[in-house]
C-alpha positions in Angstrom: 38.0 120.2 -38.0 36.4 122.0 -40.8 38.0 121.5 -44.2 36.6 124.5 -45.9 38.0 128.1 -45.9 36.8 131.5 -47.0 39.7 131.9 -49.3 38.5 129.0 -51.5 40.9 126.3 -50.3 39.3 123.0 -49.3 41.7 122.3 -46.5 41.6 125.2 -44.0 44.9 126.4 -42.6 45.6 124.9 -39.2 46.5 127.4 -36.5 49.9 126.5 -34.9 48.3 126.1 -31.5 45.9 123.4 -32.9 48.5 121.2 -34.4 48.8 117.7 -33.1 52.2 116.5 -31.9 52.7 114.6 -35.2 51.7 117.6 -37.3 54.0 119.9 -35.3 56.9 117.5 -36.0 56.2 117.9 -39.7 56.0 121.7 -39.5 59.2 121.8 -37.4 61.1 119.6 -39.9 60.0 121.8 -42.8 60.8 125.0 -41.1 64.2 123.9 -39.9 65.3 122.7 -43.4 66.6 124.4 -46.5 63.1 125.6 -47.7 62.9 128.0 -44.8 65.8 130.0 -46.3 63.8 130.8 -49.5 61.8 133.9 -49.1 59.1 132.7 -51.6 58.5 129.4 -49.8 55.4 128.7 -47.8 57.9 127.3 -45.2 59.4 130.7 -44.5 56.2 132.6 -43.9 55.1 133.2 -40.3 51.9 131.7 -38.9 50.1 128.5 -40.2 52.1 126.7 -42.8 50.5 126.9 -46.3 51.0 125.6 -49.8 51.1 121.9 -50.3 52.4 121.4 -46.7 49.0 122.4 -45.3 47.4 119.5 -47.2 50.1 117.1 -46.2 49.5 117.7 -42.5 46.2 115.9 -42.7 48.2 112.6 -43.0 51.3 113.5 -41.0 53.2 110.3 -41.4 52.9 110.5 -45.2 53.4 114.2 -45.0 56.8 113.7 -43.3 57.8 111.2 -45.9 56.7 113.6 -48.7 58.6 116.6 -47.3 61.8 114.6 -46.8 61.6 113.3 -50.4 60.9 116.8 -51.7 63.9 118.2 -49.8 66.2 115.6 -51.5 64.6 116.3 -54.9 64.9 120.1 -54.5 68.2 120.5 -52.8 70.3 117.4 -53.4 69.6 116.7 -57.1 72.5 116.0 -59.4 70.7 118.3 -62.0 71.5 122.0 -61.9 68.7 124.0 -60.2 67.9 125.7 -63.6 67.0 122.3 -65.1 65.3 121.0 -62.0 63.1 124.1 -61.9 62.4 123.8 -65.6 61.1 120.2 -65.1 58.9 121.5 -62.3 57.4 124.1 -64.6 56.7 121.5 -67.3 54.9 119.4 -64.7 53.0 122.4 -63.4 51.9 123.2 -66.9 50.8 119.6 -67.6 48.5 119.7 -64.5 47.6 123.4 -64.8 48.8 123.7 -61.2 48.6 127.4 -60.7 50.2 127.6 -57.2 53.0 125.3 -58.2 53.8 127.5 -61.3 53.6 130.7 -59.2 56.0 129.3 -56.6 58.5 127.8 -59.0 58.5 130.3 -61.8 60.3 132.8 -59.5 62.9 130.1 -58.6 63.4 129.2 -62.3 64.1 132.8 -63.1 66.4 133.2 -60.2 68.4 130.2 -61.3 68.9 131.4 -64.9 66.1 130.0 -67.0 65.3 132.3 -69.8 61.9 134.0 -69.5 61.1 133.2 -73.1 61.5 129.5 -72.4 59.2 129.7 -69.4 56.6 131.7 -71.4 56.5 129.1 -74.2 56.1 126.3 -71.6 53.2 128.3 -70.0 51.6 128.6 -73.4 52.0 124.9 -74.1 54.6 125.4 -76.9 58.0 124.0 -77.4 60.4 126.8 -76.7 62.3 128.0 -79.7 65.6 128.8 -78.1 66.9 126.3 -75.6 70.4 125.1 -75.0 71.2 121.4 -75.4 70.5 120.5 -71.8 67.2 122.4 -71.7 66.1 120.7 -74.9 66.9 117.4 -73.4 65.0 118.1 -70.2 62.0 119.4 -72.2 61.9 116.3 -74.4 62.3 113.9 -71.6 59.8 115.6 -69.3 57.1 116.2 -71.9 57.4 112.6 -73.2 57.2 111.3 -69.7 54.0 113.1 -69.0 52.4 112.5 -72.4 53.4 108.9 -73.0 54.1 107.7 -69.4 57.6 106.7 -70.6 60.3 108.0 -72.9 61.6 106.8 -76.3 64.9 105.0 -76.7 66.4 108.0 -78.4 65.5 110.3 -75.5 66.5 107.9 -72.9 69.9 107.3 -74.5 70.5 111.0 -74.9 69.7 111.7 -71.3 71.9 108.8 -70.1 74.8 110.2 -72.2 74.4 113.7 -70.8 73.3 113.2 -67.2 74.2 109.6 -66.4 72.1 107.1 -64.4 71.8 109.3 -61.4 70.8 112.3 -63.5 68.1 110.3 -65.3 66.7 109.0 -62.0 66.7 112.5 -60.6 64.9 113.8 -63.7 62.3 111.1 -63.4 61.9 111.8 -59.7 61.4 115.6 -60.0 58.7 115.1 -62.6 57.0 112.4 -60.6 57.2 114.2 -57.3 55.7 117.4 -58.7 52.9 115.4 -60.1 52.0 114.5 -56.5 52.4 118.1 -55.4 50.3 119.3 -58.3 47.5 116.9 -57.3 47.7 118.0 -53.6 47.4 121.7 -54.7 44.7 121.1 -57.3 42.5 119.1 -55.1 42.9 121.7 -52.3 42.4 124.6 -54.8 45.2 126.3 -53.0 44.9 130.0 -53.7 47.7 132.3 -54.8 48.7 135.2 -52.5 46.2 138.0 -52.5 46.4 140.2 -55.5 48.2 137.7 -57.7 46.6 136.7 -61.1 46.5 133.1 -62.2 49.6 132.6 -64.4 48.3 129.7 -66.5 45.4 129.5 -68.9 43.2 126.5 -68.5 43.7 123.8 -71.2 
């Protein structure tokens, strides 16, 4: 199968009638789960499945594991959706993952993140006006990406506010979306037609 496409992506979309049984199982699992209820998700669009899922299909066993983990991180986190989505935006900015930012910026706005906060993140600046939880997620996530760990002060503050589960969930959402960013960036997954790139290159 060719892995080039006219829209610039490296992994061409796979027509539904050309999926292997393993690939179809991955698509069915994604489209029967909670992502399919989100209008902006690649899982809810008809036809071949796009976004990072298209890339995952090339290794369906790993793809199934990734999508299951992503479902837990997205829909069963102990962190409020606003904070979870904020961490995803921080990760997308770190990797300049255009598709990831495009997909999750909408969700962050829908879940109450202030547009000024997201704009500052997009510009690589620390947002000026964050509540205490947002500041903590910002500090934890940016330290994690920049230093590959966090300071004692940041760790202790996160533990006091979110507890052990919350800290693990925060690490997980940052780590998982590093993987998603890499899948999308290597694929060069395009935005929907007519959309402009939301992030400036670093």
